[in-house]
C-alpha positions in Angstrom: -2.7 -5.3 -2.7 -2.0 -6.4 0.9 -0.7 -9.9 1.2 -0.8 -11.6 4.5 -0.9 -15.0 6.2 -4.1 -15.4 8.3 -5.0 -18.7 9.8 -8.5 -18.6 11.3 -11.5 -20.6 12.2 -14.6 -20.1 10.1 -17.2 -17.5 11.1 -15.2 -15.8 13.9 -12.8 -13.9 11.6 -13.9 -12.7 8.2 -11.5 -10.9 6.0 -11.5 -9.4 2.5 -8.6 -8.1 0.4 -9.6 -4.9 -1.4 -7.1 -2.9 -3.5 -4.4 -2.2 -0.9 -6.4 -2.7 2.3 -7.7 -5.6 4.2 -10.9 -5.2 6.2 -11.3 -7.6 9.1 -14.4 -8.0 11.2 -14.7 -10.1 14.3 -17.7 -11.2 16.3 -18.0 -9.1 19.4 -19.7 -8.0 22.7 -20.9 -4.8 24.3 -18.6 -2.3 26.0 -17.9 -2.9 29.7 -15.1 -0.7 30.9 -12.8 2.2 30.2 -9.1 3.0 30.5 -8.4 6.8 30.5 -7.5 8.2 27.0 -8.9 5.1 25.3 -12.2 4.2 23.6 -14.4 2.4 26.1 -13.9 -1.1 24.7 -10.2 -0.9 23.6 -7.5 -1.5 26.2 -3.7 -1.6 25.8 -1.5 -3.9 27.9 2.2 -4.4 28.4 2.8 -8.1 29.0 6.1 -7.2 30.9 7.9 -10.1 29.1 7.8 -11.2 25.5 4.9 -13.5 24.5 6.3 -16.9 23.6 3.2 -19.0 23.1 -0.6 -18.6 22.9 -1.1 -19.8 26.5 0.7 -16.6 27.7 -2.5 -14.7 26.8 -4.6 -16.8 29.2 -2.3 -16.4 32.2 -1.8 -12.6 32.4 0.1 -12.9 35.6 2.1 -9.6 35.4 0.5 -7.5 32.7 0.0 -3.8 33.3 -2.4 -1.4 31.6 -0.9 1.4 29.4 -2.2 4.5 27.7 -1.3 5.2 24.1 1.2 7.8 25.2 3.0 5.2 27.3 3.0 2.4 24.6 6.6 3.4 23.6 7.9 2.3 27.0 6.9 -1.3 27.1 9.0 -4.0 28.9 7.3 -6.9 27.1 4.9 -7.1 24.1 1.8 -5.0 23.3 -1.6 -6.6 23.7 -4.7 -4.7 22.4 -7.9 -6.0 24.0 -11.5 -5.4 23.2 -14.5 -6.9 24.9 -14.5 -9.7 22.3 -10.8 -10.3 21.3 -7.2 -9.8 22.2 -4.4 -9.2 19.7 -0.9 -9.8 21.0 2.0 -8.3 19.0 4.4 -11.2 19.8 7.8 -9.7 19.0 9.9 -12.8 19.2 7.3 -14.9 17.3 7.0 -12.3 14.5 3.2 -12.7 14.5 0.1 -10.9 15.8 -1.8 -13.6 17.7 -5.6 -13.0 17.8 -7.8 -14.9 20.3 -11.3 -14.7 21.6 -11.6 -13.3 25.2 -14.0 -16.2 25.9 -11.2 -18.7 25.0 -7.9 -16.9 25.4 -5.7 -20.1 25.2 -7.1 -21.0 21.8 -5.6 -19.0 18.9 -8.1 -17.7 16.3 -5.6 -16.2 13.9 -1.8 -15.7 13.5 -1.0 -12.8 11.2 2.4 -12.1 9.6 3.3 -10.6 6.2 3.2 -13.2 3.4 6.6 -12.0 2.2 8.1 -13.2 5.5 6.3 -16.5 5.8 8.7 -19.4 6.1 11.4 -17.1 7.6 12.2 -16.5 11.2 10.3 -13.2 11.5 10.2 -10.8 14.4 8.3 -7.6 15.2 11.0 -5.0 15.6 8.8 -2.0 16.6 5.2 -1.0 17.4 3.6 2.5 17.5 0.1 3.3 18.9 -2.2 6.2 17.9 -5.8 6.9 19.0 -8.2 9.2 17.1 -11.9 9.4 16.9 -12.5 6.2 18.8 -10.1 4.1 16.7 -6.9 2.7 18.1 -4.3 2.0 15.4 -1.1 0.0 16.0 1.6 0.1 13.4 3.9 -2.9 13.6 7.2 -3.3 11.8 7.9 -6.9 10.9 11.4 -8.0 9.9 13.5 -11.1 9.0 17.2 -11.7 8.2 17.8 -11.0 4.5 14.4 -9.4 3.9 13.1 -5.9 3.8 11.0 -4.8 6.7 7.2 -4.7 6.4 5.1 -2.1 8.2 1.5 -3.3 8.8 -1.2 -1.2 10.6 -4.0 -2.8 12.6 -7.0 -0.6 13.5 -9.4 -1.5 16.4 -12.7 0.1 17.2 -15.4 -1.0 19.6 -15.0 -4.8 20.0 -13.3 -5.7 16.7 -10.4 -5.2 14.3 -11.8 -3.0 11.6 -8.8 -2.9 9.2 -5.4 -4.4 8.5 -3.3 -2.5 5.9 0.2 -2.4 4.6 1.9 0.9 5.3 4.6 2.6 3.2 7.8 3.1 5.2 8.5 1.9 8.7 7.3 2.7 12.2 8.2 6.3 13.3 11.2 6.3 15.6 9.7 8.9 18.0 6.7 6.7 18.8 8.2 3.3 18.2 8.7 0.6 20.8 11.8 -1.4 20.0 11.5 -4.9 21.2 14.5 -6.7 22.9 
């Protein structure tokens, strides 16, 4: 069974733990744009510097769009954005911060493995894959004195469709080591 810490506001984020997988659905909007090699409503961004607080998601001063093939050459943190939400893989905070695009400065959820709650966790690597309209980000979480935890997040259209624990870590050839 997947264990995770998810803090969310009612209605916007609905989740269910089901024998080794967590399905997550978020309220959403219709597609509006497209980045080459990506589903029409899912965009990848390099923040160019590590995300240090939720407000960083609202400012976006120096972000650059990236394709899945370039996601292993990030300078900052990875942000996956749909028409309805943004999910920042905040390496130094050790959390995936989820917010509504309508209110980017207000966090809707902070996700980290339950095994690492109460510890100074970090995201040590991320890897991105795209297939059949689904973008999957695998994130390796770690903390001093604890085994690493690989969690995958799948995005489709305007929502997160799944969060699941993965056996093993993020593949080295596609991983983005964070500073």
